[in-house]
Each structure stands twice: as C-alpha cells, then as structure tokens.
N, C-alpha and C positions, 0 to 999 in steps of 0.2 A: 687600406690597403692601397699603395701606389699603384699605376695601372705598368703594364708589362710597357717599354718600349716597342715600338713599330719593328726597330730593325732587329732585336733581338727575338721576336715573334718570327720574324721571318727566315734568321738564321736558325730557329728549332725548327720549322717544320717543312725549309729547303733542304737541311741536313738529313732529318728523317725521313724526306721525299725519297733522297739518292741511296741512302742507306736502305730501304726497301726496294729501289731499283733493281739489285742486284738479284733478289730473290725473285724479284716478279720477269725478271730476263730467264732466269731458270726454269723459271714456269712456263713462259711461252714458248721456250724451246722443246720442252717436253710436249706439251701441246699442240704445237705443230709437230712433231715428228711420230708421235705414236699415230694418228690416224692416217699418214703416208704410208707406214711399215705395218699397216694391219692388213692389209691383202696379201701380204709375207708371211704373216704368221698363219692367217690361214690357210695359206695351202703348203707351206713347208713344215707347220707344227714345231715340234721338238726336235725332229731330224733336221732342223738349221743348225743348231747346235751340235750334233754328235755324228756327220757326217761330213767326208774331204773332199765330195764332190761338187766343182761349181761348174755348171753348165748351162748356159743360159738356153740355147737351142734356137737361135733366132731366126734358122729357115723353116722350123717347126709351124705348124697350123695351128690356128687359135681356136682355143677349148675353154668354157668354163668350168672349174671345179670348186664346189661350194661356195658356189655362189661368188666367184672372182675366177677375171680372166687370166688366163698365162698361154703360152706354148708350148704346143705338144711335146713331150721329152727332156722339156726344161727341168733341171736339178740344184738346190741352193743350199751348198753347205758352209757353215764358216769355219771348220775347225782347224782348216791348214793356217787362217789367216790369226785367228786367237792365238793358238798356239807359237807365230811367229811374232804375235805383238808382246805374248807374256815373257817367252824367254829372251828376246831382244832386250827387253826392258829390264828383266831380270839379272841379263850381264850389264847392262849398262849401269845398273847401281851397285854391282859388283866391284866392277874397275872404277867407276866414277866418285862413287862415295868417300873410297881411301885416300885417293888420288884430290879430290876435294879439300877433305879434312887435313890433307898435309900441307895446301898450300896457306888453309886460313892459319895453322899453326905455324907456321913459319912465319907470315905475315904479323901475327898476333906476340908472337913470344922470343921468336928467335930474330928475326931480319934488322939490321939497323935501320934507323927511322930516316937515316937519307934516302934509301930505295922501297920503302913502304909504298907510300905516294904514286913511282910509278909504276912497282909491279901489279898495286891494286888496277890503275888504270888499264893495263894491258888485259886484264883478268875479267876486269868489267865490259873492254873492249870485246873480248872475246864473246862474252854473252849476247852482243850485238850483232855479230856476224849473220846474214842470213841465211837459213837452212840450205838452199840454193848453194850457195858458194862449198858449203862444208861436203854437197853433193857432190861436186864437180872435182872437189880435193880427195875425193874418196875414189872418184873413177880414175883419175889421174896417177895419183900417190899410192895411197892406201892399198888398192885392189892389187897393181902390181905385185907394191911389196909382200903382201899376205899370200900371194900365187907363186914368187919363187924365192922367198925369203925365210918369212915366219913357218908359215903350215907345213911345207916339205920337213924343217927342222924338227916342227911338233908330232909330224907323223914318223919320224925317225925314232926319237928318244921316248916318246910316249905311245905309240900304236899300238901299245900292248892292251890297252884301257880302250874298251869298243864304241866308243863313243865318239874315242879320238884317232879312230882309223878310217880309212878312204882316199879317195884321190882329193888335192886341194882344188879348190875355188875362189877364183880375181872375187868375186864377191858373193855374199851369203851369211850364213850365221854370225861368225866370230865377226865381219864387215861391219855388220849390222849394231854389233854390241857394241865394238871400240868407237865409233861414230858418232853411236847417242851419249856414250862415257864422256866422250869429249865433250859433248853438246851442253853436257849436264854440269862438267866440272865447276864453270865460272858460278852457274848458280848456286850451287852448293858450298862452294865457297866464298861467295861475297855474305850468303847470309851467316854462315858459319862465323865468316869474319867478326862480323858485327855485333854478334852476341856474346862470341869470346872477349871480347873490348869493354864488353859491361861487366867481365867479374871484378868485385870491391879488389883494391889495392891493399885494402888492409889485411886480405886472405893470403895475397899472393906474398906480401911481406912478411906476414906473418910463420908463413911456411919455411921462407927462405932463412926467416930466425932459428929455427928450431932445426935447421940442416940438409932441409930436402933439397934434389937436386932441380934441375930444371925438367927434366923430364918428368922427375914427382910432381912437379907443380901440375906441368899440365895434366897430368893423368888422374890427379887426387884433387885438383882444386878448379881448373878453368874446366875441362870437360865436363865433370858432373854438372857445374855450374851452368854449362851453356847446354846443357841433354837435352830441353826441351827445344830449345831454338834449332838447333842439329836435327833434331828429325824434323822439324817444320821445313826444314831446308832441302831432305831426304824426298820428303812427299812432294814437295813443289819438283824437283830433280825427276822424280820419277812421272807425274803425268807431265810432265814435257816429255820425257821419255814415251810414254806411252800414245801421245799425237802428235809427234813428229810425224811429219808426211814425205817433204821433198829429199831430204837427205835421205833416208830409208828406203825410199823406192828408186835412188840412183843405184844403191850398193848392196841391195839386199837379196838382187837375183831374181825376183817378181816369179814364184814356186807358186804354181796353182795343183791341188789335187795329188798333192804328194806330201806325208809329213815327213822333215830333214831328218836323213837315214846316221846324220852324224855334225859333228861341231860345225864343218864348214860347207855345209851345204847350201845351197840358193832355198830362202825362207820367203815369206809374205808377211805383212803386217794390214791390221783392218785399215788405218789411215792410208797407206799408200796406196794398197788395191783400190780405196773407195776411188782415190784422185785419177788412179789411169784408166778407172772402167766406165766413169763416167759417160764419156763422149757414146762407146758403145750402147749404154744402158737407154739411151735417150732413143736408140733405135727401135725397141721392142714396143711393138705393136699395145702389148697389151699392159704393159708400166711395171709388169711383176719385177722384171731386173732393178728399173730404178726403186721398186719396194721394198727388192729384197737388201739393196745397198744402204738405205736408210734405216732399215734394220740393222744393219752391221754399225752404223752409227749410233743408234738407241744402245746398243749394248756396249761400244767401248764408253759410251757417254755414264752407263749403269759401272762399269767398271772402274771410269777414274772416281767415280760418286762414293763407291764402296770403301775405295782407298782412303779417301780421304777420312768418311765417318771409321774403319776402324782402327784408324792412328790415332783421331780424337779419344777414339773408347779407350784404346791402350793407354794413353796420358792419363786418361780422367781416375782410370778402373788400379792405375800404379802398375802397371804393367812396365812403364816407363815412369821412371820416379821422381818426385823434384828435386832440385837441386839440394834445397837444406836436407834432404833425407838422405844424401849421397857422398857426400861430401866428409871425406876421412882424410885427415892428417895422421 
C-alpha cells in the first residue's frame, strides 16, 4: 500500500483540529462561565429567573449566605431583562424576516441583472455597519420619529387594543424591535438570496412552460426549494438579535425592575444590561454583582443554543420539510 504523502496527513489533521476547535471553544466558555456564576446561583436560587427586582445594594454590609459572600439587602432578578430580550428579538424576526425575504426575492426573481450586483453590495454593506452607528441613528432619527409621528398615530387609531395604549416614548420596546429588524435584514436577505439562486433552472423553466406566473414560480418552486436555507438564515438573524448589545443599549430606554406595560415603554435586554452594568459591578466587594451578571451571560448562552437545537430538530423531524417534498406545480 503506498504511503500517504506528508502534505495530505498535515491537511487531514490540521483541518480536523480546526473543526474540533469550535467545539473546544464552546466547551471552554461553559467551563469558565459556570464557576463564576455558581455563587449567584447559590445565593439567588430559582428566584433569579422569576423575580423582577435587581438591587445590588452596593452600600450594604458584607454577609455570608449559604457559604457565599453578598451584600445585605441585595436582590437579583433577571425577568425584566429576559422578557426584553425575547420580545425585542421576536419583534425583530416579525419585521425583519418578511423584509429580508422580499429583498432576496426581488434580487433573484425580479430585478434586472444590471442592478442586482449594486443592490447586493449595498445590502451586504449594511450588514457590516457597526452596531454603535445603528445606535446613534436610533437616538437621532428613529427615536424622535417614533415619539412625534408613528407612536401617536398608533395610539390614535389602535389605542382600543390594550397593549397599544399608553403614552408614547422615544426609546423602548418598539424602537428596539425596529432597529434589530433593520440589523438582521441583511443577514436574512444575503443567505436567502444565495440559496434561492441554487434553484434548478429546469424546474423554473418547466413551471413557466406550464403557464405559471412569476409569483407562482416563486411561491411553488423557489421558496420550497430554498426553505431549509431560509430557516437557517432566520436562525442566524435571531441569534444576532438575541445577542445585540450597543444598538439596543442606545434605544431601549434601560428599564429596570418593571415589566413594560405597553408597546412603547422602555425595556432592557440581557446583553445591553450586562454591558452597561459592568463598571458598577466591580465595585461590589463581595463579587456577587459580577457573579449575577455572569449568570445572565450563561442564561443568554443557553437561550441561543436552545434556539439552534430546536431549529435543527424541526428540520430533522420533518416539521420543516425538505424541498423535494413540498414543491407542487
């Protein structure tokens, strides 16, 4: 048997090592975060996930509870931030997915070839804009527009709906959801466009020969064929929304200790709150404030992993069927 060339062996083991590197990186993150969050879990227990009061009581006296140090009177509950993370990300998906798919459909099915490349470049450029710039845009443009134009009209015409009642705010639930939607549109549009272009030309030409309109070809041929890739794009967009920090920190309103009562109220998210609280956390001599923030990070990591696992399970179990099983001409 001929010997395997040294270059092939190096190629094999280097690529295998890099492949395993992703798993090892996640493992090391978990191994590091869990010990740091353990004091918070011991001190707060399950109340950490069910209460809304976050009060580090930095002027309290140092005490020991269940073997861990904390400040007297301190209380940590992340329910407000968990709620803000989920609802703002949900709104981002609600607005961002249709917009992203519309862009992808236009670029692959409708737009003349001369403008496809420039528009695609602009869409991808939008994905590369730093989130802090989106945040400044949200403060200077989006917030005033919501406060003086959009939200008053929504209250006027839809105020009979309980969740749409209440005074308008410049920064809050609606602003966070909209800015996250804008940020995930390029991700969804770019990936969806790439998978839609892989639709076999023979299927589209055959459908056209049978008399289907452009919309029917898109709905019955292109979208089903690209369905799995589109789901992947949505999951990536949702992951971006769940973990976004700076843009949301600018426009969320930074609510603490109160669940938003309406569609316009200030909110807070896990990632934004952790970033804004880090300075004061290190002034806690007991270290419990830092430990509680790390537990917030672990919670966000678990949510992100669950989203990906559930999406893969849905595809595998047939809830999201393969292209060959859904195409109907």
